[in-house]
mmCIF file as gemmi writes it, N, C-alpha and C atoms, coordinates in Angstrom:
data_model
loop_
_atom_site.group_PDB
_atom_site.id
_atom_site.type_symbol
_atom_site.label_atom_id
_atom_site.label_alt_id
_atom_site.label_comp_id
_atom_site.label_asym_id
_atom_site.label_entity_id
_atom_site.label_seq_id
_atom_site.pdbx_PDB_ins_code
_atom_site.Cartn_x
_atom_site.Cartn_y
_atom_site.Cartn_z
_atom_site.occupancy
_atom_site.B_iso_or_equiv
_atom_site.pdbx_formal_charge
_atom_site.auth_seq_id
_atom_site.auth_asym_id
_atom_site.pdbx_PDB_model_num
ATOM 1 N N . MET Axp A 1 ? 25.18 233.162 130.447 1 0 ? 1 A 1
ATOM 2 C CA . MET Axp A 1 ? 24.849 232.336 131.099 1 0 ? 1 A 1
ATOM 3 C C . MET Axp A 1 ? 25.275 232.413 132.186 1 0 ? 1 A 1
ATOM 4 N N . SER Axp A 2 ? 24.226 231.992 133.165 1 0 ? 2 A 1
ATOM 5 C CA . SER Axp A 2 ? 24.186 232.613 134.964 1 0 ? 2 A 1
ATOM 6 C C . SER Axp A 2 ? 25.31 232.292 135.406 1 0 ? 2 A 1
ATOM 7 N N . GLN Axp A 3 ? 26.017 232.724 136.531 1 0 ? 3 A 1
ATOM 8 C CA . GLN Axp A 3 ? 26.789 232.377 137.257 1 0 ? 3 A 1
ATOM 9 C C . GLN Axp A 3 ? 26.731 231.875 138.715 1 0 ? 3 A 1
ATOM 10 N N . PHE Axp A 4 ? 25.47 231.16 138.642 1 0 ? 4 A 1
ATOM 11 C CA . PHE Axp A 4 ? 24.841 230.574 140.267 1 0 ? 4 A 1
ATOM 12 C C . PHE Axp A 4 ? 25.163 229.105 140.349 1 0 ? 4 A 1
ATOM 13 N N . CYS Axp A 5 ? 25.229 229.002 141.423 1 0 ? 5 A 1
ATOM 14 C CA . CYS Axp A 5 ? 24.703 227.588 141.829 1 0 ? 5 A 1
ATOM 15 C C . CYS Axp A 5 ? 23.445 227.345 142.088 1 0 ? 5 A 1
ATOM 16 N N . SER Axp A 6 ? 23.332 225.838 141.307 1 0 ? 6 A 1
ATOM 17 C CA . SER Axp A 6 ? 21.815 225.429 141.116 1 0 ? 6 A 1
ATOM 18 C C . SER Axp A 6 ? 21.366 224.909 142.273 1 0 ? 6 A 1
ATOM 19 N N . ALA Axp A 7 ? 22.373 224.538 143.248 1 0 ? 7 A 1
ATOM 20 C CA . ALA Axp A 7 ? 21.776 223.899 144.211 1 0 ? 7 A 1
ATOM 21 C C . ALA Axp A 7 ? 21.567 224.841 145.747 1 0 ? 7 A 1
ATOM 22 N N . CYS Axp A 8 ? 22.722 225.668 146.34 1 0 ? 8 A 1
ATOM 23 C CA . CYS Axp A 8 ? 22.961 226.487 146.781 1 0 ? 8 A 1
ATOM 24 C C . CYS Axp A 8 ? 22.377 228.502 146.692 1 0 ? 8 A 1
ATOM 25 N N . GLY Axp A 9 ? 22.45 228.595 145.146 1 0 ? 9 A 1
ATOM 26 C CA . GLY Axp A 9 ? 22.495 229.755 144.586 1 0 ? 9 A 1
ATOM 27 C C . GLY Axp A 9 ? 23.438 230.847 144.934 1 0 ? 9 A 1
ATOM 28 N N . LYS Axp A 10 ? 24.612 230.727 145.281 1 0 ? 10 A 1
ATOM 29 C CA . LYS Axp A 10 ? 25.622 231.441 145.59 1 0 ? 10 A 1
ATOM 30 C C . LYS Axp A 10 ? 25.853 231.922 144.056 1 0 ? 10 A 1
ATOM 31 N N . GLY Axp A 11 ? 26.347 233.1 144.216 1 0 ? 11 A 1
ATOM 32 C CA . GLY Axp A 11 ? 27.124 234.196 142.835 1 0 ? 11 A 1
ATOM 33 C C . GLY Axp A 11 ? 28.517 234.459 143.039 1 0 ? 11 A 1
ATOM 34 N N . ALA Axp A 12 ? 28.566 235.665 142.52 1 0 ? 12 A 1
ATOM 35 C CA . ALA Axp A 12 ? 29.579 236.152 142.516 1 0 ? 12 A 1
ATOM 36 C C . ALA Axp A 12 ? 29.686 237.542 143.628 1 0 ? 12 A 1
ATOM 37 N N . LEU Axp A 13 ? 30.708 237.401 143.842 1 0 ? 13 A 1
ATOM 38 C CA . LEU Axp A 13 ? 30.884 238.796 144.827 1 0 ? 13 A 1
ATOM 39 C C . LEU Axp A 13 ? 31.722 239.605 144.374 1 0 ? 13 A 1
ATOM 40 N N . THR Axp A 14 ? 31.288 241.413 144.684 1 0 ? 14 A 1
ATOM 41 C CA . THR Axp A 14 ? 31.871 242.517 144.156 1 0 ? 14 A 1
ATOM 42 C C . THR Axp A 14 ? 33.268 242.97 145.101 1 0 ? 14 A 1
ATOM 43 N N . ILE Axp A 15 ? 34.26 242.891 145.293 1 0 ? 15 A 1
ATOM 44 C CA . ILE Axp A 15 ? 35.586 243.146 146.114 1 0 ? 15 A 1
ATOM 45 C C . ILE Axp A 15 ? 35.984 244.418 145.423 1 0 ? 15 A 1
ATOM 46 N N . ASN Axp A 16 ? 36.841 244.825 146.183 1 0 ? 16 A 1
ATOM 47 C CA . ASN Axp A 16 ? 37.992 246.294 146.265 1 0 ? 16 A 1
ATOM 48 C C . ASN Axp A 16 ? 39.497 245.623 146.099 1 0 ? 16 A 1
ATOM 49 N N . LEU Axp A 17 ? 40.136 245.234 145.147 1 0 ? 17 A 1
ATOM 50 C CA . LEU Axp A 17 ? 41.851 245.305 145.092 1 0 ? 17 A 1
ATOM 51 C C . LEU Axp A 17 ? 42.288 246.819 145.803 1 0 ? 17 A 1
ATOM 52 N N . ARG Axp A 18 ? 43.076 245.806 146.848 1 0 ? 18 A 1
ATOM 53 C CA . ARG Axp A 18 ? 43.948 247.258 147.568 1 0 ? 18 A 1
ATOM 54 C C . ARG Axp A 18 ? 45.496 247.344 146.813 1 0 ? 18 A 1
ATOM 55 N N . SER Axp A 19 ? 46.004 248.614 146.311 1 0 ? 19 A 1
ATOM 56 C CA . SER Axp A 19 ? 47.512 248.854 146.229 1 0 ? 19 A 1
ATOM 57 C C . SER Axp A 19 ? 48.305 249.14 147.511 1 0 ? 19 A 1
ATOM 58 N N . LYS Axp A 20 ? 49.509 249.224 147.505 1 0 ? 20 A 1
ATOM 59 C CA . LYS Axp A 20 ? 49.717 249.755 148.435 1 0 ? 20 A 1
ATOM 60 C C . LYS Axp A 20 ? 49.798 250.865 148.889 1 0 ? 20 A 1
ATOM 61 N N . SER Axp A 21 ? 48.907 251.841 147.937 1 0 ? 21 A 1
ATOM 62 C CA . SER Axp A 21 ? 48.741 253.759 148.032 1 0 ? 21 A 1
ATOM 63 C C . SER Axp A 21 ? 47.303 253.262 148.553 1 0 ? 21 A 1
ATOM 64 N N . MET Axp A 22 ? 46.674 252.341 148.719 1 0 ? 22 A 1
ATOM 65 C CA . MET Axp A 22 ? 45.041 252.023 149.242 1 0 ? 22 A 1
ATOM 66 C C . MET Axp A 22 ? 44.292 252.064 148.37 1 0 ? 22 A 1
ATOM 67 N N . ARG Axp A 23 ? 44.294 252.54 147.073 1 0 ? 23 A 1
ATOM 68 C CA . ARG Axp A 23 ? 43.631 252.592 145.845 1 0 ? 23 A 1
ATOM 69 C C . ARG Axp A 23 ? 42.722 251.859 145.497 1 0 ? 23 A 1
ATOM 70 N N . ALA Axp A 24 ? 41.444 251.73 145.455 1 0 ? 24 A 1
ATOM 71 C CA . ALA Axp A 24 ? 40.595 250.526 145.676 1 0 ? 24 A 1
ATOM 72 C C . ALA Axp A 24 ? 40.109 250.604 144.04 1 0 ? 24 A 1
ATOM 73 N N . THR Axp A 25 ? 40.435 249.261 143.52 1 0 ? 25 A 1
ATOM 74 C CA . THR Axp A 25 ? 40.133 249.064 142.117 1 0 ? 25 A 1
ATOM 75 C C . THR Axp A 25 ? 38.838 248.021 142.107 1 0 ? 25 A 1
ATOM 76 N N . LYS Axp A 26 ? 38.134 247.611 141.856 1 0 ? 26 A 1
ATOM 77 C CA . LYS Axp A 26 ? 36.634 246.94 141.556 1 0 ? 26 A 1
ATOM 78 C C . LYS Axp A 26 ? 36.997 245.491 140.924 1 0 ? 26 A 1
ATOM 79 N N . SER Axp A 27 ? 36.583 244.277 141.45 1 0 ? 27 A 1
ATOM 80 C CA . SER Axp A 27 ? 37.087 243.299 140.935 1 0 ? 27 A 1
ATOM 81 C C . SER Axp A 27 ? 35.738 242.002 141.308 1 0 ? 27 A 1
ATOM 82 N N . THR Axp A 28 ? 35.77 241.391 140.578 1 0 ? 28 A 1
ATOM 83 C CA . THR Axp A 28 ? 34.829 240.407 140.805 1 0 ? 28 A 1
ATOM 84 C C . THR Axp A 28 ? 35.528 238.774 141.368 1 0 ? 28 A 1
ATOM 85 N N . GLN Axp A 29 ? 35.114 238.318 142.159 1 0 ? 29 A 1
ATOM 86 C CA . GLN Axp A 29 ? 35.169 236.7 142.822 1 0 ? 29 A 1
ATOM 87 C C . GLN Axp A 29 ? 34.283 235.875 142.244 1 0 ? 29 A 1
ATOM 88 N N . ARG Axp A 30 ? 34.501 234.925 141.407 1 0 ? 30 A 1
ATOM 89 C CA . ARG Axp A 30 ? 33.573 234.299 140.506 1 0 ? 30 A 1
ATOM 90 C C . ARG Axp A 30 ? 33.573 233.108 141.43 1 0 ? 30 A 1
ATOM 91 N N . VAL Axp A 31 ? 32.076 232.42 141.49 1 0 ? 31 A 1
ATOM 92 C CA . VAL Axp A 31 ? 32.266 230.644 142.322 1 0 ? 31 A 1
ATOM 93 C C . VAL Axp A 31 ? 32.706 229.991 141.049 1 0 ? 31 A 1
ATOM 94 N N . ASN Axp A 32 ? 33.294 228.73 142.27 1 0 ? 32 A 1
ATOM 95 C CA . ASN Axp A 32 ? 33.898 227.83 141.632 1 0 ? 32 A 1
ATOM 96 C C . ASN Axp A 32 ? 33.001 226.752 140.764 1 0 ? 32 A 1
ATOM 97 N N . LEU Axp A 33 ? 32.434 227.086 139.574 1 0 ? 33 A 1
ATOM 98 C CA . LEU Axp A 33 ? 31.294 226.284 138.698 1 0 ? 33 A 1
ATOM 99 C C . LEU Axp A 33 ? 31.665 224.928 138.436 1 0 ? 33 A 1
ATOM 100 N N . GLN Axp A 34 ? 30.852 224.05 138.448 1 0 ? 34 A 1
ATOM 101 C CA . GLN Axp A 34 ? 31.481 222.487 137.826 1 0 ? 34 A 1
ATOM 102 C C . GLN Axp A 34 ? 30.151 221.911 136.894 1 0 ? 34 A 1
ATOM 103 N N . ARG Axp A 35 ? 29.816 221.938 135.556 1 0 ? 35 A 1
ATOM 104 C CA . ARG Axp A 35 ? 28.903 221.339 135.064 1 0 ? 35 A 1
ATOM 105 C C . ARG Axp A 35 ? 29.24 219.87 135.093 1 0 ? 35 A 1
ATOM 106 N N . ARG Axp A 36 ? 27.613 219.042 135.902 1 0 ? 36 A 1
ATOM 107 C CA . ARG Axp A 36 ? 27.609 217.459 136.367 1 0 ? 36 A 1
ATOM 108 C C . ARG Axp A 36 ? 26.455 217.715 135.894 1 0 ? 36 A 1
ATOM 109 N N . SER Axp A 37 ? 26.013 216.055 135.568 1 0 ? 37 A 1
ATOM 110 C CA . SER Axp A 37 ? 24.884 215.256 135.372 1 0 ? 37 A 1
ATOM 111 C C . SER Axp A 37 ? 24.352 214.926 136.675 1 0 ? 37 A 1
ATOM 112 N N . ILE Axp A 38 ? 23.037 215.383 136.921 1 0 ? 38 A 1
ATOM 113 C CA . ILE Axp A 38 ? 22.642 215.083 137.99 1 0 ? 38 A 1
ATOM 114 C C . ILE Axp A 38 ? 21.171 214.709 137.632 1 0 ? 38 A 1
ATOM 115 N N . ASP Axp A 39 ? 20.679 213.421 138.058 1 0 ? 39 A 1
ATOM 116 C CA . ASP Axp A 39 ? 19.067 213.266 137.873 1 0 ? 39 A 1
ATOM 117 C C . ASP Axp A 39 ? 18.974 213.237 136.54 1 0 ? 39 A 1
ATOM 118 N N . GLY Axp A 40 ? 19.841 213.272 135.465 1 0 ? 40 A 1
ATOM 119 C CA . GLY Axp A 40 ? 19.154 213.045 134.153 1 0 ? 40 A 1
ATOM 120 C C . GLY Axp A 40 ? 19.641 214.508 133.742 1 0 ? 40 A 1
ATOM 121 N N . LYS Axp A 41 ? 19.952 216.022 134.575 1 0 ? 41 A 1
ATOM 122 C CA . LYS Axp A 41 ? 19.969 217.31 134.369 1 0 ? 41 A 1
ATOM 123 C C . LYS Axp A 41 ? 21.521 217.202 134.059 1 0 ? 41 A 1
ATOM 124 N N . ARG Axp A 42 ? 21.783 218.751 132.899 1 0 ? 42 A 1
ATOM 125 C CA . ARG Axp A 42 ? 22.772 218.947 133.312 1 0 ? 42 A 1
ATOM 126 C C . ARG Axp A 42 ? 22.516 220.323 133.987 1 0 ? 42 A 1
ATOM 127 N N . VAL Axp A 43 ? 23.298 220.472 135.328 1 0 ? 43 A 1
ATOM 128 C CA . VAL Axp A 43 ? 23.273 221.593 136.279 1 0 ? 43 A 1
ATOM 129 C C . VAL Axp A 43 ? 24.883 222.042 136.425 1 0 ? 43 A 1
ATOM 130 N N . LYS Axp A 44 ? 24.641 223.412 136.599 1 0 ? 44 A 1
ATOM 131 C CA . LYS Axp A 44 ? 25.977 224.165 137.268 1 0 ? 44 A 1
ATOM 132 C C . LYS Axp A 44 ? 25.957 224.262 138.49 1 0 ? 44 A 1
ATOM 133 N N . ILE Axp A 45 ? 26.99 223.415 139.399 1 0 ? 45 A 1
ATOM 134 C CA . ILE Axp A 45 ? 26.773 223.358 140.49 1 0 ? 45 A 1
ATOM 135 C C . ILE Axp A 45 ? 28.46 223.406 141.205 1 0 ? 45 A 1
ATOM 136 N N . CYS Axp A 46 ? 28.154 224.389 142.769 1 0 ? 46 A 1
ATOM 137 C CA . CYS Axp A 46 ? 29.711 224.702 142.822 1 0 ? 46 A 1
ATOM 138 C C . CYS Axp A 46 ? 30.086 223.559 143.812 1 0 ? 46 A 1
ATOM 139 N N . THR Axp A 47 ? 31.67 223.855 144.019 1 0 ? 47 A 1
ATOM 140 C CA . THR Axp A 47 ? 32.552 222.842 144.336 1 0 ? 47 A 1
ATOM 141 C C . THR Axp A 47 ? 32.349 222.32 145.812 1 0 ? 47 A 1
ATOM 142 N N . ARG Axp A 48 ? 31.903 223.322 146.551 1 0 ? 48 A 1
ATOM 143 C CA . ARG Axp A 48 ? 31.495 223.018 147.967 1 0 ? 48 A 1
ATOM 144 C C . ARG Axp A 48 ? 30.171 221.767 148.142 1 0 ? 48 A 1
ATOM 145 N N . CYS Axp A 49 ? 29.117 222.541 146.985 1 0 ? 49 A 1
ATOM 146 C CA . CYS Axp A 49 ? 27.794 221.259 147.103 1 0 ? 49 A 1
ATOM 147 C C . CYS Axp A 49 ? 28.219 220.122 146.913 1 0 ? 49 A 1
ATOM 148 N N . LEU Axp A 50 ? 29.082 220.082 145.21 1 0 ? 50 A 1
ATOM 149 C CA . LEU Axp A 50 ? 29.491 218.679 144.904 1 0 ? 50 A 1
ATOM 150 C C . LEU Axp A 50 ? 30.322 218.029 146.116 1 0 ? 50 A 1
ATOM 151 N N . LYS Axp A 51 ? 31.008 218.622 146.167 1 0 ? 51 A 1
ATOM 152 C CA . LYS Axp A 51 ? 31.755 217.464 147.453 1 0 ? 51 A 1
ATOM 153 C C . LYS Axp A 51 ? 30.885 217.01 149.005 1 0 ? 51 A 1
ATOM 154 N N . THR Axp A 52 ? 30.209 218.321 149.731 1 0 ? 52 A 1
ATOM 155 C CA . THR Axp A 52 ? 28.838 217.609 150.198 1 0 ? 52 A 1
ATOM 156 C C . THR Axp A 52 ? 28.004 216.358 149.916 1 0 ? 52 A 1
ATOM 157 N N . ARG Axp A 53 ? 27.663 216.874 148.347 1 0 ? 53 A 1
ATOM 158 C CA . ARG Axp A 53 ? 26.753 215.626 147.907 1 0 ? 53 A 1
ATOM 159 C C . ARG Axp A 53 ? 27.139 214.673 147.84 1 0 ? 53 A 1
ATOM 160 N N . SER Axp A 54 ? 28.842 214.09 147.815 1 0 ? 54 A 1
ATOM 161 C CA . SER Axp A 54 ? 29.396 212.776 147.536 1 0 ? 54 A 1
ATOM 162 C C . SER Axp A 54 ? 29.375 212.608 148.809 1 0 ? 54 A 1
ATOM 163 N N . THR Axp A 55 ? 29.595 213.177 150.141 1 0 ? 55 A 1
ATOM 164 C CA . THR Axp A 55 ? 29.67 212.737 151.093 1 0 ? 55 A 1
ATOM 165 C C . THR Axp A 55 ? 27.946 212.091 151.585 1 0 ? 55 A 1
ATOM 166 N N . LYS Axp A 56 ? 27.169 213.333 151.652 1 0 ? 56 A 1
ATOM 167 C CA . LYS Axp A 56 ? 25.77 213.293 152.079 1 0 ? 56 A 1
ATOM 168 C C . LYS Axp A 56 ? 24.994 213.767 151.455 1 0 ? 56 A 1
ATOM 169 N N . PRO Axp A 57 ? 24.252 212.685 150.418 1 0 ? 57 A 1
ATOM 170 C CA . PRO Axp A 57 ? 23.222 212.707 149.028 1 0 ? 57 A 1
ATOM 171 C C . PRO Axp A 57 ? 22.348 213.512 149.393 1 0 ? 57 A 1
ATOM 172 N N . GLU Axp A 58 ? 21.837 213.103 150.628 1 0 ? 58 A 1
ATOM 173 C CA . GLU Axp A 58 ? 20.741 213.442 151.049 1 0 ? 58 A 1
ATOM 174 C C . GLU Axp A 58 ? 21.072 215.097 151.496 1 0 ? 58 A 1
ATOM 175 N N . ALA Axp A 59 ? 21.788 215.923 151.533 1 0 ? 59 A 1
ATOM 176 C CA . ALA Axp A 59 ? 21.957 217.282 152.017 1 0 ? 59 A 1
ATOM 177 C C . ALA Axp A 59 ? 21.345 217.966 150.901 1 0 ? 59 A 1
ATOM 178 N N . VAL Axp A 60 ? 22.25 217.881 149.749 1 0 ? 60 A 1
ATOM 179 C CA . VAL Axp A 60 ? 21.94 218.887 148.738 1 0 ? 60 A 1
ATOM 180 C C . VAL Axp A 60 ? 20.737 218.201 147.717 1 0 ? 60 A 1
ATOM 181 N N . SER Axp A 61 ? 19.738 219.083 147.672 1 0 ? 61 A 1
ATOM 182 C CA . SER Axp A 61 ? 18.684 218.936 146.896 1 0 ? 61 A 1
ATOM 183 C C . SER Axp A 61 ? 18.608 220.488 145.462 1 0 ? 61 A 1
ATOM 184 N N . ILE Axp A 62 ? 18.705 219.825 144.516 1 0 ? 62 A 1
ATOM 185 C CA . ILE Axp A 62 ? 18.535 220.594 143.333 1 0 ? 62 A 1
ATOM 186 C C . ILE Axp A 62 ? 17.29 220.906 142.65 1 0 ? 62 A 1
ATOM 187 N N . GLY Axp A 63 ? 16.943 221.992 142.481 1 0 ? 63 A 1
ATOM 188 C CA . GLY Axp A 63 ? 15.858 222.247 141.838 1 0 ? 63 A 1
ATOM 189 C C . GLY Axp A 63 ? 15.192 223.015 143.159 1 0 ? 63 A 1
ATOM 190 N N . THR Axp A 64 ? 14.762 222.632 144.099 1 0 ? 64 A 1
ATOM 191 C CA . THR Axp A 64 ? 14.556 223.332 145.342 1 0 ? 64 A 1
ATOM 192 C C . THR Axp A 64 ? 15.161 224.426 146.176 1 0 ? 64 A 1
ATOM 193 N N . ARG Axp A 65 ? 16.416 224.541 145.679 1 0 ? 65 A 1
ATOM 194 C CA . ARG Axp A 65 ? 17.476 225.257 146.044 1 0 ? 65 A 1
ATOM 195 C C . ARG Axp A 65 ? 17.347 225.728 147.521 1 0 ? 65 A 1
ATOM 196 N N . THR Axp A 66 ? 17.118 224.305 148.17 1 0 ? 66 A 1
ATOM 197 C CA . THR Axp A 66 ? 17.204 224.498 149.844 1 0 ? 66 A 1
ATOM 198 C C . THR Axp A 66 ? 18.359 223.681 149.874 1 0 ? 66 A 1
ATOM 199 N N . VAL Axp A 67 ? 19.053 223.873 150.839 1 0 ? 67 A 1
ATOM 200 C CA . VAL Axp A 67 ? 20.505 222.956 151.361 1 0 ? 67 A 1
ATOM 201 C C . VAL Axp A 67 ? 20.832 222.596 152.636 1 0 ? 67 A 1
ATOM 202 N N . ARG Axp A 68 ? 20.828 221.987 153.028 1 0 ? 68 A 1
ATOM 203 C CA . ARG Axp A 68 ? 21.375 221.504 154.035 1 0 ? 68 A 1
ATOM 204 C C . ARG Axp A 68 ? 22.684 221.428 154.445 1 0 ? 68 A 1
ATOM 205 N N . LEU Axp A 69 ? 23.631 222.354 154.979 1 0 ? 69 A 1
ATOM 206 C CA . LEU Axp A 69 ? 25.355 221.908 154.474 1 0 ? 69 A 1
ATOM 207 C C . LEU Axp A 69 ? 25.18 221.966 156.325 1 0 ? 69 A 1
ATOM 208 N N . PRO Axp A 70 ? 26.428 220.841 156.583 1 0 ? 70 A 1
ATOM 209 C CA . PRO Axp A 70 ? 27.123 220.934 158.014 1 0 ? 70 A 1
ATOM 210 C C . PRO Axp A 70 ? 27.675 222.424 158.232 1 0 ? 70 A 1
ATOM 211 N N . LYS Axp A 71 ? 27.471 222.583 159.441 1 0 ? 71 A 1
ATOM 212 C CA . LYS Axp A 71 ? 27.928 223.621 160.068 1 0 ? 71 A 1
ATOM 213 C C . LYS Axp A 71 ? 29.847 223.796 159.831 1 0 ? 71 A 1
ATOM 214 N N . ARG Axp A 72 ? 30.12 224.581 159.696 1 0 ? 72 A 1
ATOM 215 C CA . ARG Axp A 72 ? 32.058 224.583 160.182 1 0 ? 72 A 1
ATOM 216 C C . ARG Axp A 72 ? 32.039 224.347 161.558 1 0 ? 72 A 1
ATOM 217 N N . ARG Axp A 73 ? 33.153 222.993 161.442 1 0 ? 73 A 1
ATOM 218 C CA . ARG Axp A 73 ? 33.588 222.73 162.739 1 0 ? 73 A 1
ATOM 219 C C . ARG Axp A 73 ? 35.071 223.946 163.041 1 0 ? 73 A 1
ATOM 220 N N . THR Axp A 74 ? 34.904 224.236 164.302 1 0 ? 74 A 1
ATOM 221 C CA . THR Axp A 74 ? 35.926 225.371 164.618 1 0 ? 74 A 1
ATOM 222 C C . THR Axp A 74 ? 37.009 224.439 165.878 1 0 ? 74 A 1
ATOM 223 N N . LYS Axp A 75 ? 38.035 224.593 166.117 1 0 ? 75 A 1
ATOM 224 C CA . LYS Axp A 75 ? 39.02 223.944 167.145 1 0 ? 75 A 1
ATOM 225 C C . LYS Axp A 75 ? 38.313 224.215 168.445 1 0 ? 75 A 1
ATOM 226 N N . GLN Axp A 76 ? 38.189 223.414 168.995 1 0 ? 76 A 1
ATOM 227 C CA . GLN Axp A 76 ? 37.927 223.428 170.535 1 0 ? 76 A 1
ATOM 228 C C . GLN Axp A 76 ? 39.497 223.897 171.476 1 0 ? 76 A 1
ATOM 229 N N . ARG Axp A 77 ? 39.246 225.168 172.088 1 0 ? 77 A 1
ATOM 230 C CA . ARG Axp A 77 ? 40.029 225.814 173.095 1 0 ? 77 A 1
ATOM 231 C C . ARG Axp A 77 ? 39.595 224.763 174.411 1 0 ? 77 A 1
ATOM 232 N N . ALA Axp A 78 ? 41.078 224.854 174.701 1 0 ? 78 A 1
ATOM 233 C CA . ALA Axp A 78 ? 41.129 223.911 176.188 1 0 ? 78 A 1
ATOM 234 C C . ALA Axp A 78 ? 41.228 224.758 177.196 1 0 ? 78 A 1
């Protein structure tokens, strides 16, 4: 099965693990996918979209792959 989020399309990343001698070993970081029943369909959705959907249901739409996630807030410097 595919390892993609049904809402945002986020997938796995390919990264390099670095040893002390800086040798590179290829590895993958997978998305934290959960299987949920949304609108009568079983879909795989990442936890970020799931969390956003619980607070703002209109922000995440399944099926059209368009997501309006809120921007990340940063600390204001004085």
